[in-house]
Structure formats: C-alpha cells, structure tokens
N, C-alpha and C positions, 0 to 999 in steps of 0.2 A: 447333696452330701450323702455318702454311704453311711447308713447307720451302724453303730457298734454292734458286733455280733459275737456271742460267746458260743462256744461248744463244749459241753460237759455232760457227766452222768447226773441225773436227777432223780430224787427219791419219788417213786411213782405217787405216794400218798400226798406228796406236797403240790401236786398238779391238779388244776380246776379245769372243768369243761363248762362252757357257758351254753345253756340250751337255748338261749334266745336266737342264736344264729347256727348252732351246730345241728347236723342231721341226727335222727335217731340212731342209738346204738343197735347195731345188728348182732345180737347175742350168739345166734346160730353161726354166723361167719367167724366170730371170735373163736368159738369152741372148734370149729373145724380147722381153722389154720393153726391154732395153739397146739392141736393134737400132733401136727406135723412139724412143729417150729423147730428150727435150727439156728443156732446162733450165726451161722454163715449167711443166713437169709435176712439177717436183722437189718433195720434201718432207723434213722433218727427221727424224731418228731419235731414239730415247730412250735415254739412256745414264745408267748408274749409276756414280758414283765411289765406289769401295771404300775403306775406311779407309787402305790403303796407297797410295791415289792413282791406281791403275789404272782404266781406263774400260771398262765392260761394256755391251753393247748388249742390252737387254731387250725392245725392241721396234723392228723395223726392219732385221734382219739381211739381208733380201733387197735392201731399199733400199741398203744400203752396198755390196752386190756389183754391183747395177745401176750406181751411180756408178762403181765401180772398172772395170767392163767397158766403161763409156762413156769411159774415159780420165781420170776425175777423180781427184785425189789426196786431196781433203778433202771432207768431208760436213757439212751443216748439222746441228747436234745440240741437243737440250735436255737438260741434265745436272742431275741431282739426286744428293744423297748417299744412298748405300744400301749394301747388302750382298747376298750370293748368295740369302739367304732372302727378303729384300724383293723382289728382282728377279723371283724365280720368282712371288711372289704378285702382283706388278704385271703379269708376263706373262699369268698366268691371268685376271686381271680384265679385261685389255684384250682378250683374245682368246676369252673364253668364249662370246661370241655370234656369233663369226665362223665360218662354215660350214667354211672350209678348215682350221681347226685341229681335229686329230682327238682322239678320246677318249683315244687313247695319249698324245699330247702333253700334254693336260691333266692326265692322271693323273701323268705324270712331274714336271710343273711343281708339281702339288699336293703331291707327296712332298717336293720340295726346299723348298717353302714351309711344310711341316709342317702342312698342312691335316689335320684329323682324319679326315674321310672318305676322302681319298686314302691316308692312313697305314693306316687300317683295311683298304682295299682290298689294299694292298701286303703287309700281313701275311697275307692269305689267298693271294695269289699266291705268296708265299714258302712259306707252309706246305704247299702242294701242288706246289711246284716248277714253277710256270707262268710263261711269258714272254709279253709282249704282242706279237702278230704285227704287222708292218707290212703284211700282206696275204697272203690264203690261209691255209691250215690245216695245221699239222704236229703231231705228237705233242708234248704238253707245251707248246702255245701256244694262246692265245685270241685272237680278234678282236672279242671283246665285252667289253671291260673297262668300257665305259660301263654295260652292262646289270649287271655285277657290282656297280658303284658303286650303281646305283638299288636292287638288292636288299639290299645291306649298309645303306643308309640306311632301308629299309622293314622289314626283318626279318633282322637279322644273324645270328640262331641258325638260322633256316631255310635261308639260303644256305650256311652252314658245313655243315650236314647235307646239303644237296644236293650240295656239293663232295666231301664225304667219300664219298658214294655213288658218284659219277662216278669218283673216284680209285680206289676199291675194286674197280671193274669194269673201267674202260676207260682207265686211265692211259696206255697206249701206242697208243691209238687217235687218228688225226689230227682226227677230228671230235668228240672227246670234249668239248672246251671250247668248242664252237661256240654261238652265241646261242640256237639252237633247242633244242639238248640241255640247256644250262643253264636255260633257262626251263621246259622240261619237268619236269626233276628238282626245280626250285624249287617249281613248282606242285603236283607230285606229292607232295612232302614235306609239303605242308599237308593231304593227304588220307589219307596212309599213313605209317608209321614208316619211318625211314631203313633199318633192319635188314629190315623186311618188303619194302621196295622192291628191296633188293639181292637178297635170297633169290629173289624172284619173277622178277626180270630175268634172273638167272644160270639159274634153272631153265627159262626160256622161251628162253634164248639171245639176249636183246635186245641189240643193239649200236647205237652211235650212228648208223651208216649205215642200219640199219633204221628207226630213228626218223625221220631225215631223209627217207628214201623214202616213209614212211607220210604224213608231212605233206605232202610234194610231191604225193602222189596225191590226197590229200583236197583240197588247193588246186586241182588241176586239174579235179577233179570239180565243185568250187564255182565254178570260173571265176574264182578270185581270183589274185593275184599275190603275190610276196614269199617269204620264206623259211621260211614255215610255222609261226612261233612261235605263232600263234593256236591251233594244233592241237597244240603240243607236249606238253602235260599229257595230252590225250586220247590221244595216241600211246604214250606211256610206260605209262599204265595199261592201255590196251587190249592192247598187246603183252605186257605182264607178266601179264595175265590177272587184274587187281586190279579 
C-alpha cells in the first residue's frame, strides 16, 4: 500500500534531525552554497512524522540549513508517516550510492535501522572496543568499517579470528585497525591458524607499522599507488616467517 504523502511548507524551527543515523553537518558546505543560493535552485526535503506528531528530517538536513542561512523561515517538504527505524532505513537507501555518504554514516544508519549486517559489524566493534574514526588513526579506532562489513558478509568466522589476533597483539597500536592490517590478518587467517599467527608475529616482533611499511615498500618497488592492501597478507606471512 502506498503511504499517505503530504507536500507543504514547514517552519524550519519545527524540524528535528536525529544524530543517531544522520551524518555530521558540513557547515562549510552550507555556507558556500547558501552564499550562492537562488530560489530557482531550491528543492524539497524529506520528513517523517513520528507517532507523537513531531517532524524529523531523514533526507535534506543540509538543504534545511541552506534555506536558514539564506534567510528563509520555511522549507518545502515531502512528509510521510514514520519512526526512527524507518527513517534510518530510508536514509541508508537514499544515500547508499551517493559518494559523499561515508561508510561510517551508513554503518550508523544501518544499526538504527536494525539491518542484520550493520548489527553484526557493530557486535564485532563492541566486542573489541573499537570506535569508527572520522579521519586518521588512533588506538582503538578504525577507518575501515566498510571493509569489516565486507568481511563479515563473506566470512564472519574468519574476520572474528583476525580481529582476535589483532586485539591480542596490538590493541594499543594506532594502526592496528587500519584497512591494510585488517585485510592482512583476514587473509592470513585463511592460510594459518589464529594461534599460530599470534605466536609467530610475537616471536618476530611484527607490528602494524612494520606491516604498513613493508606494503608501502612493495608498492613503491612495483610502481603502484594506494594503501598497500594488495600486499597485506604477504606482508603478515613474510614478516612472521610463515
């Protein structure tokens, strides 16, 4: 059944944005577009009316702030009946193919929408006390939640073993949960047991930084570019002497 849809002008101050699934507001982008804003380039935002009657934006929070910055008090909106879970689901569906929406934001939305894969990824992150980085790497943070999601989808048991190995050896290392190290350990766990990998890496004093440096050197020698993930498994096994 097609849901009831309304289209009307809505007071900007009556619209809410739920940070549990929405991406962070890019204020620089808002100011840049607002400075050149013309009514002819205007577009509507997508709002959900929750059971208590409140209105929540699940698509178009930047548009709302552009209208506000340009001096408008109301914004054109398409309104459907929903709730937080539906909003997160709609947000993910609308933005999954849009480049500017990060894997971090898709993961957060997937958790709120109770998507099975996102929940499985979150269980792993919680299990090892990992947070998703907005940029850069620090201990206990990963910038590769998208990669973790792919590994969970393809081989959940192996990524669990790989992350156990990383946690056992390098939980306090800033590069431990980088995409290169994650891929290296994931692939290596397909060739050797997690116990043997940990034992060998400890014996040879393998560190995430050594893995990254090894991959970088290999890529330089090959004249390739990128983060070295293609050589990650080779790096782990070679440095560990396996």
